[in-house]
N, C-alpha and C positions, 0 to 999 in steps of 0.2 A: 512435556508441557500439554495440558488440557487448557483449550480456550474455548469459547462460543464459535460455532459455525456463522452466526450472523450476530453483529450488533447494529443496534438501531441508536441514531441520534435524532433530534429534532429536523436537522436538515439532510443526512445522509443515511445510507444503509451500508455497513462493512459487511460485505459477503464473500464468500470464496470465488475465487478466480473460475471461468468456465471458457470453453472455446472460443464464445464470441468475443471475448476480450483479448485475443491474439491480435486483431488488427491495430486497435489503439495503443496496445502495448507496444508493438513494433514501431508505431508511428512516433510514440512520444518517446520512447527508449532510445530509439534510432536518432533522435535530436541531440546534436554534438553537446549543446548546453546541458542537458539531463545527464549525458554519459560522463561528462566532466565531473560531475559532483556526485557520481555512485563510485563505489569501490570496484564492483564486479561487473559493470555493464560495458561491453566492449564498443568502440565506435570505430568504423560503421558497424551498425548492429546487423549480425548475419542471419541471413533468411532461415526460417525455423526456429531461431532462438526464443520466440514469444511461446510457441506453441511447446517447445522442451521446456521452458519457465513454469509454465502453467501444469503441465504432466508432473514435474519435479515437485511443485507446490502440494498437489493432490495425493502424493504419495503417502500412505499410511505411518512412513518412518521418518518423512521429511523433518529436516533439522530446523526447518523456521515455519511458523503459521502465517500465512499471508492470507489478507483481505484486499478486496478491491473496493475502492471508495466508488459509490453508486449514488448520484444525485437525480435519479427517477422520481423520488417522491416529491421533490419541488419543480418536477418539470423540467430537470436539468439533463446533461448527459448520462447515459448508462456507465460511464468509465471517467472518472475525474484523476485517479492515480491509485497508487497502491502502498499499503502499509502492513509491516511484518513484524513479528517478535522472533527473535533467534537468541540461542544461547551463545554468548561468547564468553571465553574463560571462566565457564560456569554460572556467568551472570546473565540473565534474560535482558535482552535491550529491544527497543522499538526502533526502526528506521521507517522512512517514508519517502515517497516522491510524487509530485504533481505534475500533471501535464502541462507544458508550456502556455496553452491557452487560458489555463484557470491561474496563472501567476498575477500578482499584483490586482486580483478583482475583489479581495477582501473575502473571499469564499473560505479560505483556509482558516481565518480567524475565527470565522463564525462555526467552522468544523470543528477545531480545535475546543472551543467551549463545550459543545456538545458531545465531542468524543470523551473528554476529561469527565464530565458528568456522567456517561454511560459505562467507561472502563472503572469508575469508583464502584460500581455495583459487581464488578468481576473481580477475578485473580489477578487480572493483568496489571494493575497499579501496584499490588502487594509483591509482585514477582520482577518488576522491571525497575532498575536503578538508574538507568540513562536512557535517553532519548536522543537520537541521533537523525537530525533533519537533513534532507536532502534535497536538491532540486526544486527550491521554494525560494528564489532569490528575492 
């Protein structure tokens, strides 16, 4: 699957994960509430798991294309959550999670509108038939 390295919305930048994301990934993915909503995240979240996740995401043959939700452009945090596209049973699917400090803040609804407008300009919307929300109570 070929997807853009960066997607811009009015409020967020979706960018590839980087080493500096390991701390927030460990913190938020290590939250039991997040882990309970995700299929493949163990709890407790093991040391080194975030670094391994980032390394896996950046491999040229990765089975999932992952972006980090970055809110720096609106003076927000560098890391809000993760969104990825993965092929399951031959069908690309979008899944995402958001860190607990950003739950129930209205930020995700604002993000969703911008993301929908942005992906309509890419091949993501034509390739994905199912969105799997997670970790956004």
